[in-house]
N, C-alpha and C positions, 0 to 999 in steps of 0.2 A: 623627389628629384635627386637629392643628394644620395639617397640609397641606390637609386638605379645607376648612377655614375660610378659609385664604389663597386657595385657588382660587375659592371662592364669592365672596369679597370682590373679587378680581381680575375675575371675571365681571361683577359689579355695576358695576364701574368701566369696563370695556371695552365691554360690550354697547351702552350708549347712544351712545358715540362711533362705533361701527361703524354704527349706525342713522342717526345724524345726518350722518356724513361724506358718503355718496353724495347725500343730499338737498341739502346745501350745495354740493357740486360741480355738481349739476344746475342749481341756482339761479344759480350764478356763470356757467355756460356760456350760459344764456339771457339774462342781463342784460348780458354783456360782448360779445356779438356785434354787430359794427358793421353798419350798413346797407349794402346792396350798392351799390357805386360805379356811377354812371351819368353820362352826359353827353349834352347835346343841343345842336343848332345851330338858330338861328332867324335869319330875315332881318328887319332893322330897316326903318323907313320910308325910310331914305336908300339902301337897297339893299345895305348892308354886312351881314356876318354876325356873329352874336353867339354865342360858345361859352361854355357854362356847365356845371358839373358839381357833384354832391353825393355824399356817402357815401365820400369818400376820407379817408385818415388826416389828422387835424388838424395844421396847421403843417407839412406836408410839401410840398416842391416837386413839381409835376407838369409834365411836358412834353407839348406838343401838337405833332402833325405832321400834314401833309396838304397842303391848299391853301396854308397858311402854317404856320410853325412858331415855337416859342418856349417859354418856361417861366414859370410863375407859382406862388406859394405858395398853399396852401389856408388858409382862416381856421380859427378855433378850432372850428367845427362841421364842417369837412371839405369846405367849398364853395369854388369858384373861379369867376371870371367874367372873360371876355375879350371885348372888343368891337372893332368896326372892322376885322374880318377880311375877306379875300376868299375865296370858295369855301366849299363846305359839307361837304367830306369831311375828317374828323379822327379821329385816334387819340390817346388820352390815356394816358400811362404815369406811374406814380409813380417817384420817384427811387430807391427801393429795388428796383425792378423786379418787385415782387410783384403789381401790379395793372395790367392793360392793358384798356382799354375802347374800343370802336368807337362813335363818336358817331352819333346818330340825328338827321336833320334833321326839324324840326317845322314844319309849314305850318299857318297860321291861316286 
């Protein structure tokens, strides 16, 4: 009888944790997912190219290569902005090598 009571008490303690665990895991997965990284190239009024991106890891250095090359850190929201470039073909990579994005030229 003691054993049955202990099992019943254990079931009452464990069952809610088993039910809540997957729900919390699903919630964490949906709220923690970062935005997809993307970058664009635009021509400014002086005929120079402007490269910008968003959705990258915050505070991480990204390198851009193509018509010109260099590196720039992202801000706290995962954005970067580089102006005064020549050419419109660029690829942006994160310093950790986990993200590579081919930039799209935007025409207005």
